[in-house]
N, C-alpha and C positions, 0 to 999 in steps of 0.2 A: 514573225507572226506572234501576236500576243496570245497568251493562254491564261485561263482563270479557273479557280476552284474555290469552294467554300469549305473550310474546316469547321466542325462543330466540336466544342470542348465542353464537357460536363464538369462543372466545378462542384466542389463539396464545401464551399464557403470561401472566406477570404484567404488569399495566398497566391503564390506564383505557380503557374502550370506551364511546364515546358512543352513547346511544340516544334522544336528544332528538327527532330526526325521526320515529322509529317511534312514540313516545308522542304526538307532535303529530298524526300521521296517524290514530291510533286515536281521539283526541279529536275531530278533524274529522269522521271517519266516523260518530261518534255523533250528530252534528247537534244537539248541545245548545248553546243560547245563554244559558240562565240560569246563574247562578253554580253551580259544581260543585267537587268535590274529586277529584283523581286520586291514587290511592294506588299506589305501585310497591313490590312485595315480592319479594325474591330468595329462591328456594327452595333455598338451599345454605348451608353453614356455613363455607366457606373462601373466600368472596368477599363483597363488600358493595356498597352503593349510595352515591353522592355527588351532591350538587349542587355543581358546581365551574365555574371559568372555562373557557370553550370558545374563547377568542380566541387565546391564546398557548400553543403546545405546550410551552413551557418550564415552564409550571405543572404539567402532567402529569408531565414528566420529574423535576421537583423533588419532587413528591409521592412518586413511585416511589422516588427516592433516599432521601428522609427515612424512609419506612416500612421500607426495606431496612436502614437503619442502626438504626432504633428497635427492630425485631424481626428479627434475622437468622435464618437457618435453624438447625435444631437441631444441625447439625454444627459450628457456630461455638462456640469455647470459652466465650463469654459465656452460652451457652444450655445449659450442661451440666446444669442442673436439670430440663430437659424430659424427661418419661417417654414421652409419646405420640410414637412414631416409626414406627409400623407402615406408614404410607403414604409414607414418605420424609422427608428432613430439612426439607422446606418445609411439611409438613402442619400441625404444631402452630403454627408461626409464622403460617401462614395463618389458623388459628382465632383466634389472639390479635389479629391485625390486624382480622379481622371483628368481634371483640368490642369493639374500640376505635372502630369506625366504626358504620355503620347497615345494617340489613337491610331497612328500609322507609323510604319517603319520602312526604310528603304535599305535593302541588303544587296550589294553587288554580287554577281555570280560569274563564273567562267569555267569552262570545261565540265559543265554539269554539276558544279559544286558551289555551295554558298561560300563566300570569301569572308567568313567569320574568323575572329582571332582564336587562339588556342583554347581559351577558357570561356568563350562566349557562347551563349545560347539564346534562343528566342522564347519569350515568356508572355503568356496572358497573365495580367495582374488583376485578379478578382478583388474588388473592394467591398462586396456585399457579404454579409454574414451567412446567409442561407444559400443553398445550392442554386445554380443557374445553368442554363444552356446558352453558351456564347458562340457566336459565329465570327470567324475571321476570314475575310476575303484575301486570297493570295492571287496576285496578278503579276505575271511574268512578261516583260517586254524587253 
């Protein structure tokens, strides 16, 4: 039988926000021991989801720095082609970053545990500069 919940993550601006523990608690509460699949889906167009290393915080800092260089805000001269600016200079760059990453993840599970690798964690990747309330649907089937 499928189960679902919605996680709310309060971001403080651009960056990676880990939600591995919340997903693991949801899975454990389901009481499923047979093989299953957890799907995580973010309900927004200016953030994304990642499976990424959760041991060294430098990985998160380097990812932030890379994406900031790859897709700067619309007020950067290299982004003069951008038309969509109605929600601020970071809005269209956030949409581009979300298009380059994922809005959903599929994580196998067994014996009530996520089958992630040793250093893997689940992250919301906030692409906007100001704080947001983000919703992630967790669906276990």
